[in-house]
C-alpha positions as CSV (number, residue, x, y, z in Angstrom):
1,M,154.2,71.7,-153.2
2,P,153.6,70.8,-156.8
3,L,155.6,67.5,-156.9
4,T,153.5,64.5,-156.7
5,D,153.7,62.4,-153.4
6,F,155.6,59.7,-155.5
7,Q,158.1,62.1,-156.8
8,A,158.6,63.7,-153.3
9,A,159.2,60.2,-151.9
10,L,161.8,59.5,-154.6
11,G,163.5,62.6,-154.0
12,R,163.8,61.9,-150.4
13,L,165.1,58.5,-151.0
14,L,167.9,59.7,-153.5
15,A,168.8,62.5,-151.2
16,A,171.2,60.1,-149.5
17,N,173.3,60.0,-152.7
18,R,173.4,63.8,-153.4
19,S,176.4,65.9,-153.2
20,E,177.7,69.2,-154.4
21,D,178.5,67.5,-157.7
22,S,175.3,65.5,-157.9
23,Y,172.2,67.8,-157.3
24,L,168.6,68.2,-158.0
25,A,168.0,70.9,-160.7
26,G,165.6,71.5,-163.5
27,A,161.8,71.7,-163.1
28,A,161.5,69.5,-160.1
29,A,163.9,71.7,-158.0
30,M,162.0,74.8,-159.0
31,L,158.5,73.6,-158.7
32,A,159.1,72.2,-155.3
33,A,158.5,75.8,-154.0
34,P,155.2,76.8,-152.8
35,N,152.5,78.3,-155.0
36,T,154.0,77.2,-158.4
37,H,151.7,76.7,-161.2
38,R,152.2,73.1,-162.3
39,F,153.6,69.7,-161.7
40,S,156.9,68.4,-163.0
41,H,157.1,65.2,-165.2
42,D,160.6,64.2,-163.9
43,L,163.4,64.5,-161.5
44,D,166.5,66.0,-162.9
45,Y,170.1,65.5,-161.4
46,F,173.0,67.5,-162.8
47,H,176.6,66.7,-162.5
48,D,180.0,68.2,-163.3
49,S,181.2,65.6,-165.7
50,A,180.2,62.6,-167.8
51,E,182.0,60.3,-165.4
52,R,180.1,61.7,-162.4
53,V,176.8,61.1,-164.2
54,A,177.7,57.4,-164.7
55,S,178.7,56.9,-161.0
56,A,175.7,58.8,-159.5
57,F,173.3,56.8,-161.8
58,A,175.0,53.4,-160.7
59,A,174.5,54.4,-157.0
60,D,170.9,55.6,-157.5
61,H,169.9,52.6,-159.6
62,R,171.2,50.3,-157.0
63,L,169.2,52.2,-154.4
64,L,166.1,52.3,-156.3
65,V,166.1,48.4,-157.0
66,E,166.8,47.7,-153.2
67,S,163.9,50.0,-152.4
68,G,161.4,48.0,-154.7
69,Y,161.3,50.1,-157.7
70,I,161.3,48.9,-161.3
71,V,163.8,50.9,-163.3
72,E,163.4,51.0,-167.1
73,T,166.2,52.7,-169.0
74,E,165.0,54.7,-171.9
75,I,168.2,56.5,-172.9
76,S,171.8,55.8,-171.9
77,Q,174.7,57.8,-173.4
78,P,177.8,59.6,-172.2
79,G,176.7,62.5,-170.0
80,Y,173.1,61.7,-170.1
81,I,170.8,58.9,-168.8
82,R,167.0,58.8,-168.6
83,V,164.9,56.2,-166.9
84,I,161.3,55.5,-165.8
85,A,161.1,54.5,-162.1
86,R,157.8,52.8,-161.3
87,R,156.1,51.1,-158.4
88,Q,152.6,50.1,-157.6
89,D,151.8,53.7,-156.3
90,G,153.1,55.6,-159.4
91,Q,155.8,56.2,-161.9
92,T,158.1,59.3,-162.9
93,K,161.0,59.9,-165.2
94,I,164.6,60.5,-163.8
95,E,167.4,62.0,-165.6
96,W,171.0,62.2,-164.8
97,A,172.9,64.8,-167.0
98,Q,176.1,66.7,-167.2
99,D,175.8,70.5,-167.0
100,S,178.2,73.4,-166.9
101,T,179.8,74.2,-163.6
102,W,179.4,77.9,-164.3
103,R,176.7,79.4,-162.0
104,F,176.0,82.4,-159.9
105,M,175.8,80.7,-156.6
106,P,177.1,77.4,-155.0
107,V,174.5,74.6,-154.8
108,I,172.6,74.5,-151.6
109,R,172.0,71.9,-149.0
110,S,168.6,70.8,-148.8
111,E,166.9,68.8,-146.0
112,E,164.5,67.1,-148.3
113,F,166.5,66.6,-151.4
114,G,170.1,66.5,-150.3
115,Y,171.7,69.0,-152.6
116,Q,170.0,71.2,-155.2
117,L,170.7,74.0,-157.6
118,H,170.3,77.5,-156.0
119,P,166.9,79.2,-156.9
120,I,168.7,82.0,-158.8
121,D,170.5,79.7,-161.1
122,L,167.3,77.7,-161.6
123,A,165.8,81.0,-162.6
124,T,168.4,82.1,-165.1
125,N,168.4,78.6,-166.6
126,K,164.8,78.8,-167.1
127,V,165.0,82.2,-168.8
128,L,167.5,80.8,-171.3
129,A,165.4,77.7,-171.9
130,L,162.4,79.8,-172.9
131,A,164.5,81.8,-175.2
132,G,165.5,78.5,-177.0
133,R,162.1,76.8,-177.2
134,D,158.4,77.8,-177.3
135,E,157.0,75.7,-174.6
136,A,153.9,76.6,-172.5
137,R,155.6,75.1,-169.4
138,D,158.5,77.4,-169.7
139,L,156.5,80.5,-170.1
140,L,154.4,79.6,-167.0
141,D,157.7,78.9,-165.0
142,T,159.2,82.2,-166.2
143,V,156.1,84.3,-165.2
144,H,156.2,82.6,-161.6
145,L,159.9,83.4,-161.3
146,H,159.3,87.0,-162.4
147,E,156.7,87.3,-159.6
148,K,158.3,85.2,-156.9
149,V,162.1,85.2,-157.3
150,L,163.4,88.2,-159.4
151,P,161.8,90.5,-161.9
152,L,162.3,89.4,-165.6
153,G,164.6,92.3,-166.4
154,A,167.1,91.5,-163.7
155,L,166.9,87.9,-164.8
156,V,167.6,88.6,-168.4
157,W,170.4,91.0,-167.4
158,A,172.0,88.2,-165.5
159,S,171.4,85.4,-168.0
160,V,173.7,86.8,-170.6
161,G,176.6,85.9,-168.2
162,K,175.6,82.3,-168.6
163,D,175.2,82.5,-172.3
164,P,177.5,85.2,-173.7
165,G,176.1,84.5,-177.2
166,Y,173.3,86.8,-176.1
167,A,173.2,90.5,-175.3
168,P,170.6,91.5,-173.0
169,L,168.5,93.2,-175.7
170,S,168.9,90.3,-178.1
171,L,167.8,87.8,-175.3
172,L,164.8,90.0,-174.6
173,E,163.9,89.9,-178.2
174,M,164.0,86.1,-178.4
175,L,161.6,86.1,-175.3
176,R,159.3,88.6,-177.0
177,R,158.8,85.8,-179.6
178,R,157.3,83.5,-177.0
179,G,154.0,83.5,-175.2
180,K,151.6,82.4,-177.9
181,V,149.9,79.8,-175.6
182,Q,146.8,78.0,-176.7
183,P,144.3,76.2,-174.5
184,A,145.5,72.8,-175.9
185,D,149.0,73.7,-174.8
186,L,147.9,73.9,-171.2
187,A,145.7,70.9,-171.5
188,R,149.1,68.8,-171.9
189,L,150.3,70.2,-168.6
190,D,149.7,68.9,-165.0
191,L,148.4,72.2,-163.6
192,A,148.5,72.8,-159.9
193,V,146.0,75.8,-160.3
194,P,143.8,76.9,-163.3
195,V,145.5,79.4,-165.6
196,D,143.6,82.3,-167.3
197,L,145.2,82.8,-170.7
198,T,144.2,86.4,-170.8
199,Q,145.7,87.3,-167.5
200,L,148.9,85.3,-168.5
201,K,149.3,87.2,-171.7
202,T,148.8,90.6,-169.9
203,T,151.3,89.6,-167.2
204,W,153.8,88.4,-169.7
205,N,153.5,91.6,-171.7
206,S,153.8,93.8,-168.8
207,A,157.0,91.9,-167.6
208,L,158.5,92.2,-171.2
209,D,158.0,96.0,-171.2
210,S,159.4,96.5,-167.8
211,A,162.3,94.2,-168.5
212,E,163.2,96.4,-171.5
213,T,163.0,99.6,-169.4
214,F,165.4,97.8,-167.0
215,V,167.9,96.7,-169.5
216,R,168.2,99.9,-171.2
217,S,168.8,101.6,-167.8
218,R,171.8,99.5,-166.8
219,P,175.5,100.3,-167.6
220,P,176.6,97.9,-170.5
221,Q,179.8,96.9,-168.7
222,E,177.7,95.2,-165.9
223,A,175.9,93.0,-168.3
224,G,175.7,89.4,-167.1
225,C,175.7,90.3,-163.3
226,L,173.1,90.0,-160.7
227,Y,172.5,92.8,-158.2
228,Y,172.8,92.1,-154.5
229,S,171.3,94.4,-151.8
230,L,173.6,94.8,-148.8
231,T,170.9,95.8,-146.6
232,L,168.2,93.3,-147.7
233,R,170.8,90.5,-148.0
234,R,169.2,89.1,-151.1
235,F,169.2,89.6,-155.0
236,V,167.2,92.5,-156.2
237,S,166.3,94.5,-159.3
238,P,167.9,97.9,-158.3
239,D,166.3,101.2,-158.7
240,P,168.4,102.9,-161.4
241,H,167.8,106.2,-159.5
242,D,168.9,104.9,-156.2
243,P,172.0,102.6,-156.8
244,D,173.5,102.8,-153.4
245,G,173.7,99.6,-151.2
246,V,173.6,97.2,-154.2
247,A,176.7,95.3,-155.3
248,T,177.3,93.5,-158.6
249,H,177.6,89.8,-158.4
250,F,179.1,87.8,-161.4
251,G,179.1,84.1,-161.6
252,R,182.0,81.8,-162.0
253,P,182.7,77.9,-162.1
254,G,181.1,76.4,-158.9
255,G,179.3,79.6,-158.1
256,V,180.4,82.1,-155.4
257,L,178.6,83.7,-152.3
258,P,178.0,87.3,-152.4
259,R,180.9,89.3,-150.8
260,L,179.0,90.3,-147.8
261,L,178.2,86.6,-146.8
262,A,181.5,85.4,-147.6
263,E,183.3,87.8,-145.2
């Protein structure tokens, strides 16, 4: 998996302090999946309040020091703390941050990392991140999510539920402005596999075109939802010509299980 051995060991160590309101998120949680394109530069832990950020950091800091790590604080402010944790075998950034409790799914129990954000929420967060900044890492991650988690159109459609300031087409328009990646941009990343820029651009343009077709096919009153297949028991990009067996799934504070699983 594209976490370094050092990061993976840290994640396993800090798993002891994780809970439903202190969980691994961000790139590290997403890139821990097999076959992702790059390595993350940090471990991100999200929390429901600034007070929880402070208490989680205090517990993690104590555990790190007791385990022989040197911890150098770079930023410390209410709701956000960033440090460098180092030992002879490596170093990495660790961040503790406050984040909205609004999500599609509850956080999930992880044998390796304690608790982490659900992949579907990692995916919609990444789409919104790419819309707001033109970073090669976000483009690579979004293409991976399009191919492995859920097609871009369904992710765009759902993401406006997390950020009501966007409509699906306006979010898609922001994404169309991204994707101008140069070789120097890739050189700054820790890539797990080589990236062909021509193929990346082709895949991205195709994803955008199919996303627009999908967005224009959906009923406006359903904007902001995911679609859950009652037969496959997973989130899908539904066929507009065959809507049977697919239920809408909207997010809420704390997330919610699809109705089929909650019964």
